[in-house]
C-alpha positions as CSV (number, residue, x, y, z in Angstrom):
1,M,0.8,-62.7,30.8
2,E,1.5,-65.2,33.6
3,K,2.2,-68.0,31.1
4,T,4.5,-65.8,29.1
5,W,6.6,-64.8,32.0
6,E,6.6,-68.3,33.5
7,S,8.1,-69.6,30.3
8,T,11.3,-67.6,30.9
9,R,12.0,-69.3,34.1
10,T,14.2,-72.1,32.7
11,L,16.1,-69.6,30.5
12,T,17.0,-67.0,33.1
13,G,17.5,-69.6,35.9
14,M,15.4,-67.4,38.3
15,P,12.1,-68.3,40.0
16,W,9.1,-67.0,38.2
17,K,7.2,-64.1,39.6
18,K,4.4,-62.1,38.1
19,P,6.0,-58.9,36.6
20,P,5.3,-55.7,38.6
21,S,3.0,-53.1,37.1
22,G,5.5,-50.2,37.4
23,S,6.8,-49.2,33.9
24,G,10.5,-49.1,35.0
25,L,10.4,-52.6,36.6
26,L,8.4,-54.0,33.7
27,A,11.0,-52.7,31.3
28,V,13.7,-54.5,33.3
29,H,11.7,-57.7,33.2
30,R,11.3,-57.4,29.4
31,L,15.0,-56.8,29.0
32,R,15.7,-59.8,31.1
33,R,13.4,-61.9,28.9
34,L,15.2,-60.6,25.8
35,T,18.6,-61.4,27.2
36,A,17.5,-64.9,28.0
37,Y,17.3,-65.5,24.2
38,L,20.4,-63.6,23.2
39,G,23.5,-65.8,22.3
40,P,23.2,-68.0,19.2
41,A,23.6,-65.1,16.8
42,F,26.7,-63.9,18.7
43,I,28.3,-67.2,18.2
44,V,27.4,-67.1,14.5
45,S,28.6,-63.5,14.1
46,V,32.2,-64.6,15.0
47,A,32.3,-66.4,11.6
48,Y,31.6,-63.0,9.9
49,I,34.7,-61.4,11.6
50,D,37.2,-64.2,11.2
51,P,40.8,-63.9,9.9
52,G,39.5,-64.4,6.4
53,N,37.7,-61.1,6.8
54,F,40.9,-59.5,7.9
55,A,42.6,-60.7,4.7
56,A,39.8,-59.8,2.3
57,N,38.9,-56.5,3.9
58,I,42.4,-55.2,4.3
59,S,43.2,-56.2,0.7
60,G,40.0,-54.4,-0.5
61,G,40.8,-51.2,1.5
62,S,44.4,-51.0,0.6
63,Q,43.9,-51.6,-3.1
64,F,40.6,-49.9,-3.8
65,N,40.2,-47.3,-1.1
66,Y,36.6,-47.1,0.2
67,N,35.1,-48.4,-3.1
68,L,34.1,-51.9,-1.8
69,L,32.3,-50.8,1.3
70,W,29.0,-51.5,-0.4
71,V,30.0,-55.2,-0.6
72,I,30.1,-55.3,3.2
73,L,26.6,-53.7,3.4
74,W,25.0,-56.0,0.9
75,S,26.7,-59.1,2.3
76,N,25.6,-58.2,5.8
77,L,22.0,-57.8,4.6
78,M,22.2,-61.2,2.9
79,A,23.7,-62.7,6.0
80,I,20.9,-61.3,8.3
81,F,18.2,-62.8,5.9
82,L,19.9,-66.2,5.7
83,Q,20.6,-66.5,9.4
84,N,16.9,-65.6,10.1
85,M,15.9,-68.4,7.7
86,S,18.3,-70.9,9.3
87,A,17.2,-70.1,12.9
88,R,13.5,-70.2,11.8
89,L,14.0,-73.7,10.3
90,G,15.6,-74.9,13.5
91,I,13.1,-73.4,15.8
92,I,10.0,-74.7,14.0
93,T,11.2,-78.2,13.1
94,G,13.3,-78.9,16.2
95,R,16.0,-80.2,13.8
96,T,19.1,-78.8,12.3
97,L,19.4,-77.9,8.6
98,P,21.7,-81.0,7.9
99,E,19.2,-83.2,9.8
100,N,16.3,-81.9,7.7
101,C,18.3,-82.4,4.6
102,R,19.0,-86.1,5.6
103,L,15.3,-86.5,6.3
104,Y,13.8,-85.0,3.1
105,F,16.5,-85.3,0.4
106,S,17.9,-88.4,-1.4
107,R,21.1,-90.1,-0.2
108,P,23.2,-89.0,-3.3
109,T,22.0,-85.4,-2.7
110,N,22.9,-85.6,0.9
111,L,26.4,-87.0,0.2
112,F,27.0,-84.1,-2.2
113,L,25.8,-81.5,0.3
114,W,27.8,-83.2,3.1
115,F,31.0,-83.1,0.9
116,T,30.5,-79.5,0.0
117,A,29.7,-78.5,3.6
118,E,32.8,-80.3,4.9
119,L,34.9,-78.5,2.3
120,A,33.5,-75.2,3.5
121,A,34.1,-76.1,7.1
122,M,37.7,-77.1,6.4
123,A,38.3,-73.9,4.3
124,T,36.9,-71.9,7.3
125,D,39.2,-73.7,9.8
126,L,42.1,-73.0,7.4
127,A,41.5,-69.3,7.6
128,E,40.8,-69.3,11.3
129,F,43.8,-71.4,12.4
130,L,46.1,-69.3,10.2
131,G,44.7,-66.2,11.8
132,G,45.2,-67.6,15.3
133,A,48.8,-68.7,14.5
134,L,49.5,-65.3,12.9
135,G,48.1,-63.6,16.0
136,F,50.5,-65.5,18.3
137,Y,53.3,-64.8,15.9
138,L,52.7,-61.0,15.7
139,L,52.1,-60.6,19.4
140,F,54.6,-63.1,21.0
141,H,56.9,-64.0,18.0
142,L,55.8,-67.6,18.4
143,P,56.7,-69.7,15.3
144,M,53.7,-70.4,13.1
145,F,53.6,-74.1,13.7
146,W,53.5,-73.8,17.4
147,G,51.0,-71.0,17.1
148,G,48.8,-73.3,15.1
149,L,49.0,-76.1,17.7
150,L,48.2,-73.6,20.5
151,T,45.3,-72.4,18.4
152,G,44.1,-76.0,18.1
153,A,44.4,-76.6,21.8
154,T,42.5,-73.4,22.6
155,T,39.8,-74.4,20.1
156,M,39.3,-77.8,21.7
157,F,39.0,-76.0,25.1
158,L,36.4,-73.5,23.8
159,A,34.4,-76.3,22.1
160,C,34.5,-78.4,25.3
161,L,32.9,-75.6,27.3
162,E,29.5,-76.9,26.1
163,R,29.6,-79.5,28.9
164,Y,29.1,-76.5,31.3
165,G,26.0,-75.4,29.3
166,Y,25.5,-73.4,26.2
167,R,25.7,-70.2,28.1
168,A,29.4,-70.8,29.0
169,Q,30.4,-70.9,25.3
170,E,28.2,-67.9,24.5
171,Y,29.8,-65.7,27.3
172,V,33.3,-66.5,26.3
173,I,32.8,-66.0,22.6
174,A,30.8,-62.8,23.2
175,A,33.7,-61.5,25.3
176,L,36.1,-62.2,22.4
177,V,33.8,-60.3,20.0
178,G,34.0,-57.4,22.5
179,V,37.8,-57.5,22.4
180,I,37.7,-57.3,18.6
181,S,35.2,-54.4,18.7
182,I,37.2,-52.4,21.2
183,A,40.4,-52.9,19.1
184,Y,38.8,-51.6,15.9
185,V,37.1,-48.6,17.7
186,F,40.6,-47.7,18.8
187,E,41.9,-48.2,15.2
188,L,39.2,-46.0,13.8
189,T,39.9,-43.3,16.2
190,L,43.6,-43.2,15.1
191,A,42.9,-43.6,11.4
192,G,40.8,-40.4,10.9
193,P,38.9,-41.6,7.7
194,D,37.1,-39.5,5.2
195,W,33.5,-40.1,6.5
196,G,31.9,-38.5,3.4
197,Q,33.6,-41.0,1.2
198,V,32.7,-43.8,3.7
199,V,29.0,-43.0,3.4
200,A,29.1,-42.5,-0.4
201,H,30.8,-45.8,-1.1
202,T,28.7,-47.7,1.4
203,L,25.5,-46.7,-0.4
204,I,26.7,-46.5,-4.1
205,P,28.0,-49.7,-5.7
206,T,31.2,-49.5,-7.8
207,L,33.0,-52.5,-9.3
208,D,35.6,-53.1,-12.0
209,R,37.7,-55.9,-13.5
210,E,40.5,-55.3,-11.0
211,S,38.4,-55.4,-7.9
212,I,36.1,-58.4,-8.7
213,M,38.3,-61.1,-7.1
214,V,38.6,-59.2,-3.8
215,A,34.9,-58.3,-3.9
216,V,33.9,-62.0,-4.1
217,A,36.4,-62.9,-1.4
218,M,34.7,-60.3,0.8
219,L,31.3,-61.8,0.0
220,G,32.7,-65.3,0.9
221,A,34.2,-63.9,4.1
222,T,30.9,-62.3,5.2
223,V,28.1,-64.7,4.1
224,M,29.5,-67.9,5.6
225,P,28.0,-71.3,4.6
226,H,29.1,-73.3,7.6
227,V,27.2,-71.0,10.1
228,I,24.0,-71.3,8.1
229,Y,24.1,-74.9,9.1
230,L,25.3,-74.1,12.6
231,H,22.6,-71.5,13.5
232,S,19.8,-74.0,13.1
233,A,21.5,-76.1,15.8
234,L,22.4,-73.3,18.2
235,V,18.7,-72.3,18.7
236,Q,17.8,-75.8,19.9
237,P,18.7,-75.5,23.7
238,R,16.2,-72.6,24.0
239,R,13.4,-74.5,22.2
240,K,11.0,-75.8,24.9
241,N,7.7,-76.8,23.3
242,N,5.7,-76.7,20.1
243,S,3.0,-74.3,21.2
244,N,2.3,-71.5,18.7
245,E,2.7,-68.9,21.5
246,E,6.2,-70.2,22.4
247,L,7.3,-70.6,18.8
248,R,6.3,-67.1,17.9
249,R,8.0,-65.7,20.9
250,H,11.2,-67.6,20.1
251,L,11.2,-66.5,16.5
252,R,10.6,-62.9,17.6
253,M,13.4,-62.9,20.1
254,E,15.9,-64.6,17.8
255,K,15.3,-61.8,15.3
256,F,16.5,-59.3,17.9
257,D,19.5,-61.6,18.6
258,I,20.4,-61.6,14.9
259,A,19.8,-57.9,14.4
260,I,22.1,-57.0,17.3
261,A,24.9,-59.5,16.6
262,M,25.1,-59.2,12.9
263,N,25.1,-55.4,12.9
264,I,28.0,-55.5,15.3
265,A,29.8,-57.8,12.8
266,F,28.9,-55.3,10.0
267,I,30.4,-52.4,11.9
268,I,33.6,-54.4,12.6
269,N,33.9,-55.5,8.9
270,A,33.3,-52.0,7.6
271,S,35.9,-50.7,10.1
272,M,38.5,-53.1,8.7
273,V,38.0,-51.7,5.2
274,I,37.8,-48.1,6.4
275,V,41.0,-48.3,8.5
276,S,42.8,-50.1,5.6
277,A,41.7,-47.4,3.1
278,A,42.5,-44.5,5.5
279,V,45.9,-45.8,6.5
280,F,47.3,-47.9,3.7
281,H,45.7,-46.6,0.5
282,T,46.1,-43.0,1.6
283,H,49.8,-43.6,2.1
284,G,50.2,-45.6,-1.1
285,V,50.9,-48.9,0.7
286,I,49.5,-52.0,-1.0
287,V,49.2,-54.7,1.6
288,D,49.6,-58.3,0.4
289,S,50.0,-60.0,3.8
290,I,48.7,-59.7,7.3
291,T,52.3,-59.4,8.6
292,D,52.8,-56.4,6.2
293,A,49.6,-54.9,7.5
294,H,50.8,-55.2,11.1
295,R,54.3,-54.0,10.2
296,S,53.0,-51.0,8.3
297,L,50.6,-49.8,11.0
298,A,53.4,-49.1,13.5
299,P,55.3,-46.3,11.6
300,I,52.0,-44.8,10.4
301,L,49.7,-44.9,13.5
302,G,52.1,-46.1,16.2
303,N,53.0,-49.2,18.1
304,L,49.7,-49.2,20.1
305,S,47.8,-49.5,16.8
306,A,49.9,-52.4,15.7
307,A,49.3,-54.1,19.1
308,A,45.5,-53.5,18.8
309,F,45.6,-55.1,15.4
310,G,47.4,-58.2,16.7
311,V,45.1,-58.6,19.7
312,A,42.0,-58.3,17.4
313,L,43.4,-60.9,15.0
314,L,44.3,-63.3,17.8
315,A,40.8,-63.0,19.4
316,S,39.2,-63.5,16.0
317,G,41.3,-66.6,15.2
318,L,40.7,-68.2,18.6
319,S,36.9,-67.6,18.7
320,S,36.2,-68.3,15.0
321,S,38.2,-71.5,15.0
322,A,36.0,-72.8,17.9
323,V,32.9,-71.8,15.9
324,G,34.2,-73.5,12.8
325,T,34.9,-76.7,14.7
326,M,31.4,-76.6,16.2
327,A,29.9,-76.2,12.7
328,G,31.9,-79.2,11.4
329,Q,30.4,-81.3,14.2
330,V,26.9,-80.2,13.3
331,I,27.5,-80.9,9.6
332,M,28.9,-84.4,10.1
333,G,26.3,-85.4,12.7
334,G,23.4,-84.1,10.7
335,F,24.1,-85.2,7.1
336,V,25.5,-88.7,7.6
337,A,25.0,-89.4,11.3
338,F,28.4,-91.0,11.7
339,N,28.9,-92.4,15.2
340,I,32.2,-90.7,15.7
341,P,33.5,-89.4,19.1
342,L,33.0,-85.6,19.3
343,W,36.8,-85.0,19.8
344,L,37.5,-86.9,16.6
345,Q,34.8,-84.9,14.6
346,R,36.4,-81.7,15.8
347,L,39.9,-82.9,15.0
348,I,39.0,-83.9,11.4
349,T,38.2,-80.2,10.5
350,M,41.4,-79.0,12.1
351,V,43.9,-81.3,10.4
352,P,44.1,-79.6,6.9
353,A,44.7,-76.2,8.6
354,V,47.6,-77.6,10.7
355,I,49.1,-79.3,7.7
356,C,49.0,-76.0,5.7
357,I,50.8,-74.3,8.5
358,A,53.3,-77.1,8.9
359,I,54.4,-77.1,5.2
360,G,54.6,-73.3,5.2
361,L,52.0,-72.2,2.6
362,N,51.7,-68.5,2.0
363,A,49.3,-67.4,4.7
364,W,47.9,-64.4,2.8
365,M,47.0,-66.4,-0.3
366,V,45.6,-69.2,1.7
367,L,43.3,-66.8,3.5
368,I,42.1,-65.2,0.2
369,V,41.6,-68.5,-1.6
370,S,39.7,-69.9,1.4
371,Q,37.2,-67.1,1.2
372,V,36.7,-67.7,-2.5
373,I,36.0,-71.4,-1.7
374,L,33.4,-70.3,0.8
375,S,31.7,-68.1,-1.7
376,F,31.4,-71.0,-4.1
377,A,30.1,-73.3,-1.3
378,L,27.4,-70.9,-0.4
379,P,24.7,-72.1,-2.9
380,A,25.0,-75.6,-1.6
381,A,23.9,-74.3,1.8
382,V,21.4,-71.6,0.7
383,I,19.5,-73.6,-1.9
384,P,18.5,-76.5,0.5
385,L,17.6,-73.9,3.2
386,M,15.2,-72.2,0.8
387,I,13.7,-75.4,-0.5
388,L,13.0,-76.8,3.0
389,S,11.8,-73.4,4.4
390,S,9.3,-73.2,1.6
391,R,7.7,-76.7,2.1
392,R,4.6,-76.9,4.2
393,E,5.4,-80.6,5.0
394,V,8.5,-79.3,6.7
395,M,7.4,-76.0,8.2
396,G,3.6,-76.3,8.4
397,T,1.9,-73.0,8.7
398,Y,5.3,-71.3,9.2
399,A,6.4,-72.1,5.6
400,A,8.0,-69.1,3.9
401,S,5.6,-66.7,2.2
402,G,5.7,-65.8,-1.4
403,G,7.6,-62.5,-0.7
404,T,10.2,-64.3,1.5
405,R,10.7,-67.0,-1.2
406,F,11.2,-64.3,-3.9
407,L,13.8,-62.5,-1.7
408,G,15.6,-65.7,-0.8
409,W,15.9,-66.9,-4.4
410,T,17.0,-63.4,-5.4
411,V,19.9,-63.8,-2.8
412,V,20.7,-67.2,-4.3
413,A,20.8,-65.7,-7.8
414,L,23.0,-62.8,-6.8
415,I,25.5,-65.2,-5.2
416,I,25.6,-67.5,-8.3
417,C,25.9,-64.4,-10.6
418,F,28.7,-63.0,-8.6
419,N,30.5,-66.3,-8.7
420,G,29.9,-66.6,-12.4
421,I,31.5,-63.2,-12.9
422,L,34.5,-64.3,-10.9
423,L,34.9,-67.5,-13.1
424,F,34.7,-65.4,-16.3
425,R,37.3,-63.0,-14.9
426,L,39.7,-65.7,-13.9
427,F,39.5,-67.7,-17.1
428,A,39.1,-64.8,-19.6
429,G,42.1,-63.1,-18.1
């Protein structure tokens, strides 16, 4: 017991003492030990509630009522599984997923994976910068270009917080997630949804030719490839040694971290669809832009609702753009190990988004298309993760079991199948 509690000293920043025998005080010590490990999954969860989710989920709710809520549930379950696998790889090997790919795969394979991962990171930044710019526009009537630049500056600031320790970034991003959560709890209270329909469509899948495009966009918006790479890096600061006891503890605590953070993201994503269905679909309003969504909320639910929507969008854009930039840094440093200054690595993933804003591309369509790109980039992240996690030469005795491999490859097959259906739908008309 003493060794267990002493190992938390460097995480909590407090001097080690043997835990008291009283049940109440012991519970407090256990909670403190758990909170010492909380954080990485909260940073990752931001990518699951980014502006691309706003676009896909609002579109899904306004067009198809509550019918696509099951996509959010399934996507979240896939995300929890994949984030557990990514964190497990990082904890056991002490290397990120891109670093493991560079070590175990051929150079041509790594170049392909790097290109695909960079494309996913840029598509992510595209959605997130647009969301931040739209948030500034809706709340403060700031022109999109200047909103994009301000989003970029804020992103650089948030990314630079790492110099003050990993906890600084985690606290700020967790606070922004809290802002989004409060905003959507308020929206749900005003919307008054049909909870019977919510439960039914969450549990019973329904899909048709008209909804397939939005369903895949929702999948791409929820199961994000760039944070599969990122999570394996975020767990590294808490990794202290290779003892079996410490590795098992770290794995166990990270599962709690993922369960809490990802289910908060699930609730927010589901709330987006529910509010959109209850407000827009019920009143016959088909939303095809975020500005339309903001404008339509005011006459239906009031100005406070529209303001809450704008605040949530801005918090989402600012936090997720920082996370996307961090992921781009991990991807470039891991796959190809370019010796490029960190500020330049971060800038590379931002440039396409700023260009799209500057030339005035339709923000709504860019958001939807970016999520479809992410859905197609998913296999290039998930397949290497499953291959590496299954190898004993990589994971030792912690290699994935037969049941875990079956579940993982089933997830891969579902993603590829869903994308195949989308391709058929697009080209068959």
